[in-house]
VODREN-210947 format. One record per residue: x, y, z of N, C-alpha, C, CB in turn; residue in three letters. Coordinates in pm, whole numbers, plus 50000, padded with zeros to 5 digits. Glycine has a CB too. Example, Ala and Ser with C-alpha at 12.3 -4.5 7.8 and 13.67 -1.06 7.14 Angstrom:
REM VODREN-210947
513194943150780512304955050780513204967050780511314955350905ALA;512854977550708513674989450714512905000350787514084994050572SER;
This chain:
REM VODREN-210947
813915242465977815195248766001815915241766115815005263666033MET;817215239066095818045232766198819005243066255818825220666140THR;819015244666386819925254166451821255247466485819275259966579SER;822355255066482823645249466520823635244566665824755259766500PRO;824435234666693824565229666830825115240666920825475216966834ALA;824765240467049825195251167140826705252967148824665248467277PRO;827455241967127828905243067140829605248767016829475229567170GLU;828845251066908829435256266785829775271066803828475254166664ILE;831035275166783831395289266799830675298066697832915291166784PRO;830205309566741829515318866653830465330066611828255324766722GLN;830285335566490831255345266437830865359866457831445342766291PRO;829925362766547829375376266552830365386666603828165376266638PHE;831375382366678832385391866724833225397166608833305385266828HIS;833145390466493833845395466375833045406166302834155383966280LEU;831775407766339830945418466284831045430966370829475413766272ILE;831005428966502831105440166596831755435166725829715446466625SER;832575443766787833195440066915832405445767033834645444966921ASP;831255451967005830405457467110829575446067171829485468667055ASP;829645444367303828955433367369827445433967349829265433467517GLU;826885446167347825445447267325825065442667185824985461667346LYS;825895446167087825655441666950825725426366942826685447966853ASP;826745420667006826915406167000825725399067063828225401967071ILE;825275404067178824105398167244822865399267155823845404967380GLU;822715410867089821555412867002821615403566882821485427466954ALA;822795401266829822945392266715822695377766755824325393566653MET;823145374166874822865360566922821365358366938823585358067056GLN;820665368566988819205367667002818545366766864818665379867080LYS;819035374766770818475374466634818695360866569819115385566548ALA;819845354966592820155341866534819235331166590821625338066561GLU;818805332766713817935322666775816485323566725817965324266926SER;816145334666661814775336466611814805343766477813905344366715ASP;815305337166373815485343966245814185345166166816515336666162PRO;814205353966069813125354965970813505346265850812875369965927LYS;812635337165813812905328465699812325334765573812315314265722LEU;813155335665469812755341765342812945331565231813575354765314VAL;811845325965182811905315965077811785322964942810775305265095ILE;812745320464854812745326264720812415315264620814125332964687LEU;811445317864536811045307564441810645313964309809905299064496SER;810495305664207809965310164079808735301864046811035308963966ASP;807985306363948806695300163920806455300063771805545307463994TRP;805895289263720805515288363580804045284563571806395277963504SER;803365289763470801955286263455801775272663390801245296863372HIS;802905265963360802855252163314803235242863429803795249963192TYR;802565231463438802965221463537804245214763490801835210963558THR;804905207463581806135200563544805875190363434806745193763666SER;804715183563439804395173863335804205180663200803125166063373GLU;803535192263199803355199663074804685204663019802395211363095GLU;805525209663108806825214863066807675203563006807565221263186TYR;807645191863070808395180563019807925176662879808275168763116GLN;806615176562860806055172762729806495182562622804515172262736LYS;806505195562654806925205762558808385203462519806735219862616ILE;809245200662617810655198262588810825186162498811455196362717MET;810125175562528810265163362450809785165262306809495151962516GLU;808705172762289808135174162156808825184662071806685177462167GLU;809385194862135809945206062058811445205262040809595219162124SER;812145200562144813605201762141813935216362153814205195662011GLY;814285221062273814325235462297815715241462313813545238562417THR;816785233362307818105239262328819155231662248818465239162477GLN;820335238062234821455231162172821315229962021821605217462231GLY;822055220661961822065218761817821165207361774823475216161769SER;820345202261864819435191561830818275197161748818915184461957PHE;817585188661670816435193461591815405200361679815775181961515PRO;814815210961626813855218961702812585220861620814465232761742ARG;811445219261684810165221161619809435232561689809325208061622ASN;809555244561632808985256361696807465255761707809375268761620ASP;806835248161621805375247361626804895240661754804845239861506SER;805765233361822805395226561945805675234962070806145213361956LYS;806195247162050806445256262162805225265362177807755264762141VAL;804435263962282803205271662294803475286462319802345266062405PRO;802565295162275802715309462304802785311862455801545317562242PRO;803655320962493803775324262635804885316962706802505321362703GLY;805525307162639806625300062704807945307462685806745285862650LEU;808215311562561809475318462532809245332862488810245310962425GLU;807985337062479807675350762439806295354262493807745352562284SER;805945367062480804615371162523804415370862672803595362662459GLY;805455374462748805335374362894804285384362940806695377562959CYS;803435380163030802385388663085802675391163232800985382263065VAL;802765403663270803075407163409801955402663502803305422363424ALA;802325397863618801345393663718801625400863850801385378163739THR;800635401563933800785407864066800445397364171799875420564080ALA;801455391564229801235381464332801085387764469802365371464332GLY;801085379264570801005384364707802285391764744800755372764807THR;802175400964835803315409064876803555406765025803055424364846HIS;804675400365055804985397065194805515409365268806015385665201GLU;805075410965392805595421465480806275414765600804455431265528ILE;807555417665618808325412165728808555423365830809685406165678ILE;807945421965945808065432366047809285429866134806795432966135GLU;810045440466158811225439566244811105450166352812545441466162VAL;811705447366466811625456466580812965463466599811225448766709ASP;813025476566577814305483666592814855482866734814155498166552PRO;813975480066832814465478566969815385466566983813295477367064GLU;815245456766893816115444966896817525447966849815525433866811ASP;817685458666772819025462566726819445455566597820025459666832GLY;819225442366589819625434566472818525424466438820965427366499TRP;818485420466313817595409766270818385400166182816345415466195VAL;818085387366196818675377166108817635373066006819175364766190SER;818025373265880817175368165772817905356665704816815379365670MET;817235345365696817805333565631817125331965494817625320665719LYS;817875334965390817375334165253817585320065200818075344665163PHE;816535314165146816575300465095816075300664952815715290765183ILE;816915296764857816495296264718815805282864691817695298364623SER;814495283464672813725271564636813355271964488812455270464722ALA;814115279564410813825280964267814105267964193814645292364206ALA;813305265164092813555253364010814385256963888812225246863966TRP;814415269863849815145273863728815935286663746814175275463615LEU;815335296763804815925310063805817055311763906814865320063832LYS;818035320063867819005325463961818605339863989820475324663904ALA;818685343964116818165357064155819205364864234816885355564238VAL;818925377664251819745386664333818885391064451820265399064249ILE;819445390964570818715395164689819355407664749818685383764794ALA;818515417264786819015429264854817875435664933819605439364752SER;818235443865032817275451065113817665465865106817255445865263ILE;816775474265058817085488365040817685494565166815835496065000ASP;818805501565145819455509765248819995501765366818485520065299GLU;819995488565357820445480265468821545470565423819265472365529HIS;822805473665456823875464065428823615450965504825255469865466PRO;824065440165447823875426965508825245421065543823085417465412MET;825355415565663826515407665700826165392965676826945410265850TRP;826735387065573826475372965543827365364765637826755369565392ILE;826715356665723827475349665827827315334465824827055354765963TYR;826455329665737826215315265730825855311765586825075310865829GLU;826455301165534826215296865396825945281865395827415300365304VAL;824865277865331824485263565322824465256965461825465256065230ASP;824055264665563823905258965695825165258165778823335245765684GLY;826245264965736827495264665813828005278865830828575255765743HIS;828465282265952829005295565977830225298365890829365297266125TYR;830355310965849831525315565775832085327965843831165318465626ILE;833255332165799833775345165840832885355665775835295346965801GLU;832185363965852831165372865796831725382165689830535380965907PRO;830875384665589831255393465479830145403765457831525385365348GLN;830535416265445829575426965423829205427665275830145440565470LEU;827895428765249827435429465110826115436965104827285415365048ALA;825885443664991824585449964965823695440764882824775463364893HIS;824315432364802823575423164715824255409564716823475428664570THR;823465399164683824055385864668823265378164562824065378064803MET;824005371164478823385362464378823125348964444824305360964251VAL;821925343464419821565330664478821105321164368820455332364584MET;821735309364366821355298964272820495288464341822615292464210TYR;819915279764260818985269564308819555261864426818625259964195ASN;818815261364536819195253264650820145259764748819795240864603GLY;820685271564715821625278064806820885284664923822465288564731GLU;821585285365037821045291865156822075301665212820645281365264ARG;821625313965234822485324365290821785330865409822845335065183TYR;822505332365519821975339265636822615352965646822235331065766SER;821775363165664822245376965669821885383165803821655385265553ALA;822855389865865822615397565987822505412365947823755395266094MET;821415418865986821115432265939820905441466058819865432265847ILE;821635452466062821495462166170820295471066144822785470566186LYS;819455472666247818215480566235818445494466291817035473566309LEU;819175502666215819565515866263819145526966168821055516366285ASP;818185524066080817745534165984816425540566032817555527965844LYS;815995550965961814725557565994813585547465991814445569165894THR;812795546366097811695536666100810685539165989810995537066236PRO;810595529865894809635530665785809665517465709809945542765690LYS;809075517165591809115505265506810335505665415807825504165422ASP;810975493965400812115492465308811835480565217813465490565386TYR;812095482465089811785471964992812865461364988811605477864853THR;812445448964993813325437464966813165434264819812965424965058ILE;814255434564745814205432764600814865419564560814895444664528ARG;814155412164475814655399164429814545398764276813865387264495ILE;815395405964204815365405164058816075392764006815985417663996PRO;815745389263882816485378763812817895383863782815745374563680ASP;818825374863761820205378963731820335384863592821155367163746THR;819225385463516819195392063386819855383963276819865405463396ASN;820145371263303820795363163201819835359063091821405350763264ALA;818545356963126817615352363024816275359763025817365337763043ASP;815985367063130814685373763139814745384763244813565363563173GLN;814115396263213814035407063310812745405463388814105421163239ILE;812885401663514811735398763599812175400663744811185384163574ILE;811245403663832811635406163972810465403364065812135420663990ALA;810815400764191809825399464297810175409064409809765384864349GLY;809185412164492809395422264596808705418264726808875435864549PHE;809235423264836808615422164967808955434965043809095409265045ALA;808445436165166808705448065246809255444165382807425456465262THR;810345450765422810815449965560810275462365631812395448965569MET;809385460265729808705471365795809165472665939807175469365791ARG;809645484865974810005487666112808735488166197810805501066123TYR;808735480966307807585480366395807215494266445807845470866513LYS;805915497466441805435510166492805515521566394806185513766611GLY;806065519066275806195529866178804945530966092807435527666091SER;804595543266054803495545265961803985551965833802405553766027ASP;805305552465813805865558365692805985547665584807245564765721GLN;805475550565467805495540765358806115546565231804075535865327THR;806935557065246807565563265130808585554165063808225576265171GLY;809055558464948810015550564872811355549664946810225556664732GLU;812015538064935813355536364990814365535564875813435523565079SER;815615537964907816655538564804817185524464774817815547864848GLU;817105520064650817525506264617819025505264587816745501164497PRO;819555493164607820905489964562820895484664420821565479764655TYR;819765478164380819655472764244818315477164185819765457164244VAL;818265477564050817025481363985816245468963943817315490163864ASP;815155471063871814275460063832814995449663747813085465563755TYR;815985454063671816745444863587817925438363656817235451963468GLY;818105440963787819195434663861820515441863851819365420763815GLY;820515454063794821755461663780821945470963900821735469863648LEU;823225472963938823525481864049823075496064018825025481664079ASN;822555502864120822085516664101823225526664114820995519864201THR;824305523064183825475531764195826745523264189825435540064327THR;827855530064171829145523064164829615518464301830195531964101ALA;828955522964407829375519564543828745506664596829045530964636ASP;827845500664519827175488464565828175477064578826045484664468VAL;828125470164692829045459164721828325445864698829595460064867ILE;828815438164604828255424864578828995414564662828345421264427ALA;828275404364706828905393664783829965386764698827845383464831LEU;831155385064756832235377964688832185363264730833635384264720ASN;831565355064648831335340964683832635333164694830435334464580GLU;833695337964632834935330264626835715330364757835805335664517SER;835305338664854836075339464980835195336765102836735353264993ILE;834155328765084833255325665197833815313765274831815322565146LEU;834845316265354835535305365422834825301965553837015309065448VAL;834845289365593834125285265714834715291265840834105270265725PRO;833835293065940834275297266073833795286866174833715311466108TYR;834715282366263836155284766257836785277066140836825280666389PRO;838045280066111838715273665998838885258766023840095280165973SER;838945251165915839035236565921840235232065839837725229965869ILE;841055223465896842235218465826841865206465738843335214465928GLN;842455206165620842225195265525843455186365515841855200765387LEU;843265173465480844425165065449845065169665318844025150165441PRO;846305166765300847025171465182846655163765056848515170565205THR;846075151865070845715143864954844465135764984846875134664911ALA;843755131864879842565123664893842885109264855841405129064806ALA;841965100164888842155085964860841545081664728841565077664972ASP;840675090164671839925086164553839545098664473838655078164592GLN;839565097364341839135108164252837985103164166840305113264164LEU;836845110164173835665106864092835515117463984834375106064181ILE;835455113163859835355122363745833905123363701836255117663627ASN;833315135063718831965137863670832055148863565831015141863788LEU;832025145063439832075154463327830685155063265833165150263220THR;830055166563270828625166963240828265176063124827875171263360PHE;827065173463072826515181262961825295174262905827565183462851GLY;824795179362792823645172962728824045159562669823055181962618ARG;823045150662660823295137262607822045132062537823745127562720ARG;822175128062415821125121162339820015130162288820525110662424GLU;819685140962358818645150162310818845163662376817225144662339SER;818045173562332818195187062384817855188062532817345196662307ALA;816965179662581816475181162718817075171062815814985179862720TYR;817905161862766818495151862855819925155862891818485137862788GLN;820265153563018821565157763070822215146163146821405170063163TRP;823525145063129824285135063203825225141963300825085125963107THR;825385136463418826315142063517827675135563506825775140263658LEU;827735123063458829035116163454829585114663313828905102463518GLU;828835118863211829395119263078828845109362977830805117363087GLY;828325098063025827895087662931826475082762955828845075962938LYS;826045082063079824745076263110823835086363179824915063863197GLN;822535083763167821525092063232821055085263360820325094663137LEU;820835093263464820335087963591818815087363587820815096663710TYR;818255075663611816815073663613816295075863754816435059563562ASP;815605087163776815185090763911814115081163966814645105063912VAL;813495073163880812465063763924812985049363934811285064363830MET;814255047063905814775033363896814675025864028816205033663851ALA;814775032864140814755026264271813535030164353816015029564348ASN;812475034064285811255038264354810715027264445810185042264251TYR;810725014764397810205003564475811304994764534809294994964389ASP;812544998564509813674990064552814834998964595814114980364437ASP;814735005664709815755015464751817115008964775815305022664877PRO;818155015864733819515010664753819865009764900820535019464680ILE;819315018764983819575018365126819165004965185818835029765197LEU;818074999165140817584986465190818334974665133816114985065160TYR;818894976565013819514965364944820564970764848818454956864867ASN;821834969164883822914974964804822904969764660824254971964869LEU;822464957464638822444952164501821394959164415822184937064503THR;820514967064476819524974464399820164985164311818504980964491ALA;821474987564331822184996864243822164991964099823624998664291LYS;821944979064081821914973563946820694978263868821934958463951GLU;819734984463934818604990563863819055002663781817524994763962ASN;820195008163817820745019863750821885015863657821245030163853LEU;822245024763566823415022363484824655021163569823585033563383GLY;825625013363525826805010663607827675022963628827634999963543ASP;827525033263543828365045063554827725056163638828685050363417LYS;826475054563679825825064963760825715060863907824435067963705VAL;826495050763947826705047764088828205047164112825995034364131THR;828645052764225830065052864260830195048364404830685067164240VAL;831105038764429831285033464564832515039564631831405018264560GLN;832385042464762833495047464842833625039264970833305062664875THR;834755040865037835025033865162834875043565279836445027465161GLN;834325038465389834105047065505835415052365561833345039465613ASN;835415065165600836595071365659837555077365558837325061465741GLY;837385074465429838325079465328837945093765286838345070265205THR;838915100465225838685113665167838545111965016839865123565202TRP;837545118664961837195116864820837225130364749835805110264806VAL;837895130964635837835142664547836825139864436839235145964488ASP;835955149564412834985148464304835265159564204833515149264358VAL;835585155764081835805165363973834475168463907836825159863870LEU;834065181063914832845185863848833295193763726831955194863945LEU;833005188663609833575194263487832505196263380834685185163434GLN;832375208663334831485211463223832205207163096831085226663217VAL;831675196863031832335191462914831695196062785832325176562919GLY;832195190762675831615193162544831115179862491832655199662446ILE;829815178462484829195166062439828825167162291827955162762524MET;828545155962226828145156462085826915165262063827875142462032PRO;826955173161955825815181561914825435192162016824625172861887ASN;826375196462096826085206762195827055218262179826145200962338THR;826625230562212827525242162201828545242062313826715255262205PRO;829705248262290830735248762396830335257262514832035253962340PRO;829405266662493828945275462600827675269562658828705289962549ILE;827625268162791826465262162855825945270962968826805248262908GLN;824715268163008824135274963122824845270363249822615272363131ALA;824735277963358825325273363485824625260763535825245284363591PRO;825415251763590824875239863655825135241263804825505226763596HIS;824095239863883824215241064028824165226964084823085250064089ILE;825325221664121825445207864165825245207364317826825201864125ILE;824315198964359823995197664502824385183664550822475200264528HIS;825115183264661825545170664720824765168064848827065170664748LYS;824125156464855823405152564976824375146865080822305142064943HIS;823915144865201824705140365316825615151665361825535127665280SER;826895149165384827745159665440828285168965332828905153465517ASN;828785180265376829285190565285830665187065233829315204165357LYS;831115195065135832425192665073833165205965061832265185864934ALA;834475205265061835335216865045835615219264897836655215165123PHE;835575231764855835995235264719837505237464724835225248064666ILE;838265228364665839725229164676840385234564550840285215664707VAL;839645235364439840265240664318839255242764208841345231464271GLY;839565251764115838735253863997839545261263892837445261564032GLU;839145259063765839865265463657839165263563523841275259963649GLY;839635270763422839085269763288839715258163212839285282763211ASP;839025253663107839525242563026839215229163090841015243963004GLY;839855218663041839665205363096840705202263204839735194862984PHE;840335194063299841235189463404842085178163345840425184563532PHE;843325181263312844175171763239845225165163326844855178863125ASN;844885162463452845805155963543845175143063597846195165363658TRP;845985134363651845475121663704845085122563850846505110763687THR;845465133463918845115135364059845165150164091846065127264152SER;844515153764202844555167564248845965171264293843555169764363VAL;846665161764357848035164364401848925167964283848605152064475ALA;848795160664173849585163564054849225177263997849375152763948GLU;847925180163991847485192963938847955204664024845965193163927ALA;847875202964157848265213764248849765216364242847855210464390ALA;850535206064213851985207864199852315215964075852695194264192THR;851575213463968851845220363841851205234163836851335211963725GLU;849985235463894849275248263888848765251964028848095247463787ARG;849645255164121849225257864260848275269664273850435260364345PRO;848325279164179847465290964189845985287664169847895301164087GLU;845675275764120844295271764097843665264764218844215262763976LEU;844435263164325843965254964437844045262664569844795242064448PHE;843185258764662843135264664795842915253664898842025275564804GLU;843965250664974843865240265076843875245965218845005230365061PHE;844355258365233844475264265366843135269765415845525275265365GLU;842395276365326841125282565363840065279765256841305297965383ARG;839735267165233838765263965128837335266665175838905249265085PRO;836455269465079835035271065109834415257365138834295278064992ARG;833395257565224832675245365261831215247165222832805242265415LEU;830755239065125829415240865070828745227265047829475248764937ARG;827445227765017826805215864960826135219164827825785210065058ASP;826285231664781825875235464646827075241564575824675245564649THR;827245237864448828455241664375828065246164235829475229764369PHE;828285258964206827915264364077829105263163981827455279164089MET;828895255663872829935253763772829425259863642830295238563753VAL;830085270463596829625277963480830735278363375829205292263520LEU;830455272763258831415273063147830995283063042831555259363086GLY;831075296063072830635306262979831455306062849830735319963044LEU;832725303162860833605303562743834045289762701834815312162771LEU;833365279362748833745265662714833945257462839835015265462629GLY;834755246762830834925237762945835465245063069835875226462908PRO;834985240563185835475245663313835325234663415834705258663358ARG;836195234763518836165224163619836235229963760837325214463596TRP;835755221863853835855224663996836105211364065834565231764051MET;836935211464169837175199364248836685201864390838675195364247VAL;835835192764438835365193364576835895181164651833805194064583ILE;836125182664781836705171864862835855169764987838185175064902ARG;835515157265013834745154165134835225141265197833245153165102TYR;834945139765326835275127465395834025119065410835925130265532GLN;834165105965384833055096665398832885093565546833285083565313VAL;831825098865606831575096965749830165092065776831825109965825VAL;829375090665672827965087365689827585076665586827065100065673ASN;827835063965614827585053565515826125053265469827955039965571PRO;825955051565339824615050865280824615056365139823625058565365GLY;823475055465069823375060564932822915075164932822395052064850PRO;823665083764864823345097964863823475103364721824245105764960PHE;822545111864685822505117264551823395129564539821065120764512LEU;824075130664426824705143164385824095146264250826295142064379ILE;823595158564232822785161264114822755176064083821365155964134HIS;822315179263960822075193163924820775197563990822025195063770CYS;820775209664047819605214464119818595221464029820035223964228HIS;818875222763900817865227163805816955215263781818505232563671ILE;815685216463815814805204763823814665197463691813455208863870GLU;814615204763579814485197963451815745190063416814175207963341THR;816885194363465818135186963441818155174063520819355195663477HIS;817785174663649817765162563731816735152663679817465166063877LEU;815545157363648814475148363603814825141363474813185156163586ALA;815745147363398816125141463269817545135763269816005151763161ASN;818015131563389819215123263390820435128563460819585120563258GLY;820425140963513821665146963561821895144063709821645162063536MET;822225131663739822505127763876823395115663883821225124963950GLY;823975113263999824805101564029824545097764173826345104464004VAL;824495084864201824345079864339825715077064398823455067064343ALA;826075084364504827295081664578826975071164684827875094864643LEU;827545059364668827325048564764828455049064865827245034564693LEU;828265057364965829335060265061829455049265166829085073765129ASP;830695045165192830975035565299830375021865274830465040865428GLY;830585016265155830005003065126830584992265216830244999364979VAL;831754994865276832354985165367831654985165504833834988165385ASP;830844995265532830094995865657828644999765628830745005965756GLU;828054993065531826714996565488825714994865602826294987865368TRP;824865004965623823955004265739822844994065721823335018065764PRO;822384989065835821214980465835819984988465873821404968565932GLU;818944987065794817724994465819816964988165935816834994865693VAL;816604995866039815864990066152814574983466107815555000966256PRO;814184972666172813004965066129811734973666118812744953766226PRO;811604983566206810374991666204810265000266077810325000666326GLU;811385001666003811355009265879811415000365756812505019065876TYR;811314987465775811394978165662810194979865571811474963665711ALA;810434977665442809334978665344808434966365352809904980065200LEU;
């Protein structure tokens, strides 16, 4: 875990104007509880890959059901794993919990019975805090929650159900007030299937998680990169840029960081070069590829190196030559004054094509991956290497030479 630098302004005064509360939240932030959320399969990644290759499991590609073993798509057997207990001290007043989605496939919902959460940090950057009872978390996302410890001292269930899109499944933990011996049932915000228990439950509104303090953007970018993605060539292979698959092993023995010409190990369309100091727009677009349905699962795109602003999104295809042109014609689809700042970007085309535009400044020369965070998608081609700042490519210190 990396803590913010001391000079970074904290947003806790936006949660409470009471000095004691602010001091308690600052203390909680300095010593948070880390909550790792993950999913598990009884198949190894190698076994899962073999099943996909032999069966063809999605889309309109040929499918061989005889190659799908029992228990993969049916016959789920309930298991009882370990149960984590997170002890909190009500004398502290507040506790910070940093939720980290380490899932390879599942999207989950996080909530703590009877305890509203102030979400104050997203993907490692402070935001204007937002009150929520539940939050949906996709692969690779990180959310920090500030929780007031003002309830009856006892055990409260932390519930992590699936979003119910493909399977009803859930995980649980306990938040235990220090010194309490009460273990009775607590009142949930969501049930086992991930549905709200009452109409008063407040879900996190991901669309308004603006950074704190606010950050000004330039009115235009210097470059537009088009990444139109979907399945390619088979049911289990995915492309991020539309035509070629990214080979995750292509530079295993020949890293691009050490030798820029090593990019030739990859297809010419899965590397993109930028200039240092420039602003870059990246179009993330769920496309329609041959032999694939118009409706697709969510893709969680993760960008390495520095974060990017979400400046626009909309349904259909992005039919403009630049963001400036698009914003002039459809200003309601764009946000330049208070854009979100993330390094994970969920693009979901439930009803067909959909697009999102992210904007970042090249400030860290080197090769960095942008990829789908669903592990089977990345392993089967869904990535692109951003070769940032090729005009100021770094030299690797001799002590790190291969």
